[in-house]
N, C-alpha and C positions, 0 to 999 in steps of 0.2 A: 540496731535496736536490741536491747537485752531481753532476757526471758520475761522479766516482770512487766516490761512495757508491752511486749507482744501479747501477754495474757489480758492486760487491760484493754488493748485494742479490740480483742474479740468481744469483750463484754460491751463495749460502747459502740461498736460498728452499726448496730441497728439504729440507734438514735442519730448517729452522724449521717448515715445514708439517707434517712428520711429528711433530715434537715436540708439536704441539697437536692431533694427531688420535689421541690415545689411547696414545702411546708411554709405556711404563712406565719411570719414572726413579727411582732410589733417592732417598729423602727426606733423605739426609744433606746438611748444609749445605756447598756447594762453595766458599764464599768466606770465611766467618768475619768477624771484626771488623777495623776499620782497624788498620794496623800501626804507626802512629807518632802522636805528639802534638806540637803546636806548643810552642816554648820559652816558658817563663814569664818574667816580669820578672826574678825572682831568677836564673834561668839565664842570661838575657842579661847581667845585671850581672856575674855571675861570669866569663862568657866574654870580656868586654871588658877585664877588669882587666889592666893591664900591657902592653897591646899597643902596637906601633909605630904610626905614623900610617897607613901603607898597610895594615897588617893590621887596624887598627881600621875603616878605611873599608870594606874588603871584608866583614869579619866582622859588623859592625853591620847592614849592608844585607842580607846573606844571612839572618841571624837574623830580621830584620824581615819579609822575604819569606815566611819559614816560618810567619808568622802568617796567611798568606792562601794556603791550599793550592790553590785554583783558579788563582791567579795563577802559581804554580809551573808548572802545566801549560801555561798560555798562553805563558809565557816560554820553556818548554823547559829548565828548570833543575832539575827534580825529581831526575833521576838524578845530576847534578853534586852536589847537596846530600844525596844518599844516602837519599831518601825515595820512596815510591810515590804513584801518582795515586789514592789511595783515600779521600780526605777532601774534604769541602766546607767552605766558609768558615763561620766561627762568627759569627753576628750577635747574640749575647746581649749584654745591657748590661754584665755583668761582664767579658766578654771585650773589649769595646770600651774600657771604662775601663782595663783593663790594657794594652791596646795604646797608648792615649794616654800612659800612664805610661812606656812603653818609648820612645815618640817623644821625650818630654821628657828622658829619661835620655840617649839618644843625642846629642841636641842639646847638652846640658850637657857631656858628655864630649868632644864635638868642639870646643867652645869652649875647653876646657882646653888644647888644643894651641896652641903659639906659631906663628901663621901666618908671622911674619917669619923663622922659622928653617927654613922649608920651601923646597924647590927650586921654581923657577917653575912647572913642570907640576903639582907637588903643591899649590901655591897656587891654581891653577885648580880642582883637585879640591876643595880646602877650600871655595872660594867656592861652587861648584855644590852641594856637600853642605850647606853652611850655609844656603843659600837653600832647599833642598829640605826639610830637617828643620824649619827655622824656619817655613816655610809650613804644614807639617802641624800644628805646635803652634798657629799663629795660627788655624787652622780649627777647633780643638777646641771653642771656645765656641759654635760653630754646629752642633753634632752633630745637632740636630733639623731643621736647615734644608736638608733635601733630601727628595725624595719617593721612598721605597723602591720603590713600585710605581706606574707610569704606563703610558701607551700607548707610550712611546718606547723602542725596542729597545736603544739603546746604554746607557741609564742605569737602566732598570728591572731590579730584581734577579731577577725571574723570567726575563727574557730573558737576563741574564748566565748563569744556570744553563742555560737552553735552548741557548744557543750553545756552552757548554762540553760539553754532553752530545750534541749533534748534529753539531758541527763540529770541536771542538778536542781532546777526549779521545783519546789515542793508542790504536791497536790494533796493536801490534807483537809482542805475546806473549800467552800465556795469562794471565799475571799482570795485564796491562792489562785484559783482559776481566773478570777477577775484581774488579779495582779499580772497574770501571764499575758492577758490581752493588752493591758496597759504597756507592758514591756514591748510587745509587738509594735505598738503604736510609736514607740520611741526609737525604733531601729533606723528609720529614715534620717532623723536628726543626728543620731550617733554616727552613722556612716558618712554623713556630710562633714562632721567634725574630723573623722579619720581621713577623708579626702583632703581636707584643708591641711592636716598635718603632713600628708604625703607631699603636697605642693610645697610646703615650707622646706622639707628635706631636699626636694629637687632643686629649689632655689639655692640651697646651701651646698649643692654638689653631692648629695647623698641619695642615690637611687638604688633600689633593690636590684641585685644582680639578675641578668636576663634569664639564666637558667631557673632561678627560683620563680620568676614570673611564669615561665613555661610550665613549671610543675604546678603552679597555683591555679592557673586559668581553668583547666578541666574541672577542678573541684568547685570553683565558683560558678562555672557555667551551669552545672546541675541545679544549683539553688536559684540561679538567676532566671532560668527558663522552666521551672516547675510551675504547674498550675496550683492555685490556692488549695484545692481539696486534696492534692497529692504532695503537698509540701511537707517536709519533716516536722516543721513547727505546728502545722495543723494536726498532723498525726499525734504529736506529743500532747496536744490539748485533748484530743479524743481519748487517749489513754488515761490522762489525768482525770478527766471527767468520769471515766469508768470506775475510778476508785473513790469517788465522792458521793455522798448522799445528797443528791440534787434533783430538783423537780425537772421533768421532761422539758417544759417550756424554757426554764432558766438555762439548761444546758444547750438547747437549740439556739437560744439568743446569743450565748457566748460563742458558739461555733460560727454563727453568722457574723458576729463582730470580728472574730479572728480572721475569717475569710476576707472581710472587707479590708482589714489592716494589711493582710498579706497582698491582696490585689493592688491596693492603692499606695502602699508605703514600702513594705518589706521587699517584695520582688523587684519593684523599680529601683530600690536602693542597691540591691545586689547587682542589678544591671549597670548602674552608674559606676559601682566599684569595679566591675569587670571591664568596662570601657576605659576607666582610668588606668588600670594595669596594662591593658593593651596599648594605650597611648604612651605610657612610660617605657614600654619595651624598646621602642626605637632608640632611646637614649640611655638605656640601661647598660651597665658595664658587663663585660664578659668574665672578668676576674671576680673572685669571691671575698678576698680579705678586706678587713676594715682599714688596713694601712693605706688603701687607695683613696680614702676620704680625708677631708680636712680634719686635723687633730685625731686621726684614726688610731695612731699608735698610743697616744695618751689615753684614749678611750679604752683600748684593749688592756692597757696596764690597770686601769680602774676595774675593768670587767674581771680580770684575773683575781684581784684582791677581793672584789665583791663576791665572787663565786667560791673562792677557797678560804677566805678570811685568813690568809697568810701572805706575808710580804716576800713573794717570789717573783722574779722577773720572767718574761717570756723565754729568754735564753736559758735561764736556770731550769725552768720547767721542761724545756725541750731536751736538755741534757739528761735530766732525770728520766724522761721518757725513753731515750735511747738506751740508757742503762737498764731500765726495767724490761724493755723489750728483749734485750739479750738474756737477762736472767730467766724470764718466763719461757723463752724459746728453749733454753737448755732443759728446763723442767719438763716441758712438753715432749721433747725428744727422748728424755729418759723414761717418761711414762709410756711412750709409744714403743720403745725398745723392750720394756718389760712385758708388753702385750704381744711381743713377737713380731712387731713390724720391722722391716729391714733398716739397719743403721744407714743414715744418710737420707731417709725419706724426707720429702719436702713437707712443710706445714700443711699445704693443701692436700697432699696425699694422706697425711695423718688424720686430718679432719674428715676426709671422705671415708676412711676406714672406720673412724669413730661413728659416723652416721650409719654405715652399713652394719657394724657390729652391734650398735645400740638399737637399731631398728627405727621405724617411723610409725607415727600414730595419725589417725584421721578421725573426723566425725566426733561422736560422743566420747570416744576413747581418750581424746585429748584432755578434756576437762576432768574425766574420771581419774586420769593419771596425776594431774595437778592436785586434785583433791586427796588422792592417796599419799602423795609426797608431803602435802601439808600436814595431814593427820599423823604421819610418821614423825615429822619434825616436832609437832606438838607434843608427842609422847616422849621425846628424847631431850628437848631443850631445857627442861627444868633442872637438869643435872648441873648446869653451870650458870644458873640465874636464880637469885633469891626471890625475884618478883617477876611475874608475867602480866601482860595486860588482861583486864577483865573482859574488855570488849571483844566481840567475835569479828572474824573477817570472812567474807564470802568470796568464792571463786566465781568471777563473772567472765563471760566470753566476749571477745572483740576481734575483728579481722586482723588488726594491728596489735593492739594491747601491749603487754609487757610493762605495766606500771601499776602503782599502788594509789588508790583513791582513799584518802583518810575519811573517817566518819565525822560528820559535823558535830559541833559542840552540843547541839540540842538533841542528839540521838535520833534524828528523823531518818537517817539512813545508816546502814551498816557499812563499815569499812570494806573495801573491795580490793582484791588482787585481780586486776583486769588482765586476763591471760589471752595470748594469741591463739586463735583456733582455726585459722584459714588454711585450707589445703592439707598437706601432710607435714607434720611437725617432727623434726629429728628428736628422738627421745633423749639423746645424750645431753642436750642443752636444757632440758626441763628441770632437773633437780636444782641446779644453781639458780635459775630464775625464781623458782619457788622460795628458796631460802633467802634470796635477796629481797623479795617483795613482802614476805610474810614473817616467818620465824626462822632464824633469830634476827631478821633484817628489819625492814621498814615498819612492819606492823608492831613488832616488839618495841622499837624505840619510839615511834610516833604515838602508838597506842598508849604507852606508859606516860608520855609527856602530857597527853590529854587528860589523864587521870590523876595527875599530881596537883598539889595545892600550890600552884604557881600563878603569878600575874598572867593575865590573858595573853599578853605579848609573848611571854615565854612558853605558853602552852601551844601557840599556833604558828609562830614564826619558825621557819626552817633555815638553818645555816648549812649550806650544802657540803662544805668541807667535812663537817661532823656527820651530817645525815647520810650523804652518799658514801662517805668514807666508812661509816658504820655498816652500811648494807654490804659493801664489798668485803669488809672485815667479817661479816656474818657468813659470806660464802666460804672464806678461808677457814673460819672457825668450824664449820660443818665438816670440812676435810680433816682438821686437826682432831675432831671428836670421833672420827672413824665412820662417819655417815656414808662415805663412799667405799667402805671396806669391801663390799661385794658388788660394786658397780664401777669397774675401772673405766668404762666408757663415759659414765657420768663425770668421773674425775677429769677426764680429758675435756669435757664440756666446761667444767669449772676453770681449768687452765686456759681454755679458749677464751672465756669471758674475761679472765684476768689479763690475758694478752690484749684483748680489745681495749681495756682501760689503760694499759700502758701505751698502746698505739695512739690513743686519743691525745696524750700529752704531746706526741710528736706532730701529729697532723693538725691539731687545733692551732698550736703556735706556728707551725709551718705555714698554714693558710693565712693567718692574720698579721704576721710581722716578718716572716722569713721568705716571702715571695713565692710560696708553693702554688702551683696551678691546681685546678680541679682534677685534671688527669693524674698529676703527680701524687696528690693526696689519695685519690681513689686507688691507684695502683699499689701504693704503700699499704693502705688499709687492707685491700683484698689479699695481698701477698702474705700478710702476717696474721690475718684472722680467718682465712679460708672462706669468707663470705663471697657470694656471687658478685659480679660486677654491678648489677642493679642494687643489691643490698648495700654494697660499699658506697655507691653514689648517694643513696638515700642518707647514709650516716654522715658522709662528708657535708652534704647540704644542711643537715641538722646542725653540725658544728659551725657552719658559716652563718646560719640564722641565729644561733644562740651562743655567741662567742664566750669562751672560757668555761661554760658550764660543764662540759665533758671532762675537764681536767680535775674536777673536784673529787671524783671517785678515788683515783689513785693517790692524789695528794693527801686526802683524808685517811686512806688506809695506811699509808706509810707513817703518818703522824701517830695514829693509834697504835700501830705495831711498835714504833719507837718508844712510846710511853710504856707499853706493856713490858718491853725488854728491859727498860731502865728500872721499872718497879721490881721485876723478877730478880734482876741482878742485885738490887738493894736488899731484898727480903730473903732471898735464897729459898730454903725449903718451907718457910712460913708463908710464901706467896699463895694467895687464895684467888683463883680465877674468877669465881662468882663475885667476890668482893670487888675485884678490879672492875668487872662489868657494872656493878652497882655505882661505883664512883664515876665511871664514864657516862652513865645514863641518868644519874639522879637529879641533874639540874636541867633536864630537857636538852634541846638542841642549843649548842653554844658556838660562837665563833671559835675557830680552831686555836687561835692564840690564847683565848680564855680557857678553853678546854685543857690545854697543856698546863696552864698555870694552876687551875683548880686541882688537877690530878697531882701535880708536883707538890702543892701545898698540903694535900691530904696525906701523902706519904712522906713528907719532909725531904723532898728531893731538891737538888739545885737545878735551876733552869739553865 
């Protein structure tokens, strides 16, 4: 729970406590049924008939987003589209099949437009949208090649729901609170759909690996055996009601309705999910790679293209990784030697010395240091950028953290750098994480894209080769600009993180197509990153659950650096770094292949 929610809980506890100490509340239903339904394929087809290019681009994407009610809340576009936050995503097989048909329809309709007749900026939009819709259609044959429930909080559908209901769902009005209770009432049906999808995968020979089940079960057990009044979802509603101007009786009625939904639907749904995972464990594989499943190698090839937006095979990415590991290792050793460490020190010894020399922080000092680093970056970054985002970014605390949460389109929440604050944090790793997630990294790029006059799809969709590649480029840029000049241990932290991104190319491909075991990948990761055995296992399981995603950082960085080098070579002394950054960022997030083309065209380079 973050600080804002904790404060709201204090405000509302009095009402909540009374509500569960015998307060008599009328039994009439305070919320009713969801107020809208997602557009069907026929409705989408009818809505797209006869539209101009620009109207088609906006309408098709907006209708598609409405197939995913939870995403509307995350993006902050529900009000813009005239709907409420009262529905959950539908994971039924019939709904998924209809969604696939809509994707194909939109792609076919897009291709019917004559690209050559469009204006230059419309052609960029055409190319971005063509890549996006084509990629979705390419992924349809691999509908079963993901794991709906795992230990990993970014991809597991139970965590997606948890994040929605504890962090993202808005509480700006009574209607939002009513919508929250409606969503609670939809959990049982949604989890039933998830269980059906798990059974489909099992029948096709695709069962989540056993170790992921073992890591997921404790997390689920906490939610499956909580009482209603102590459940995180109940607490989230308490906090939300504390921020709303609502009558006492109305708030109490909503809390009673939420408690009923939790007792009758949500908690039993979590218990069914837990039992299903425990049941699947007996037939779950011990290995992690997707190559063990039917068509697994074809799926992984798709995943690499999807995550990187580049046509590189697993073998090519593996070789790039080995090369980059060797390069970064040499740079780390040189930096360590310059600090007086003995020549021939192992990477683990170097990282331990960096932690000792850089010191550790705990408690409030952690967030204070992240805040200081961000403010320092904010004061320096304008030297090499013509434009910075207007939107602010807040530093929020989380036990795990280390990610950026974008602001919704409607401005209802501030963008956040969710920083890890558990235990003692090695200070030498903190500068690079700050630059990656805030300025000049994710917040600069994503914040700017949200403020550009672009079609909605281009404002909100993130192509990871460009986006994660840019954030890794931002880490390197900070070093090039001298931000580590008086912080040699922080620079070792930067190199440590760059090493991790190089190692990812090796272990991700090793796991999924080259037959690497969990222990082999863990040992390689630990040896080259200096992370503990437990940290290394956590990372390897992330790559197993999210195949290909981890390769996008280094692949994107290398593409951006290659473009910059070619532009510098062509322009010589007239090269302007801020202008180059403008060109790389001015179109929002792009597929890497399209980014390379737009930069080359701007500078008149041959591809």
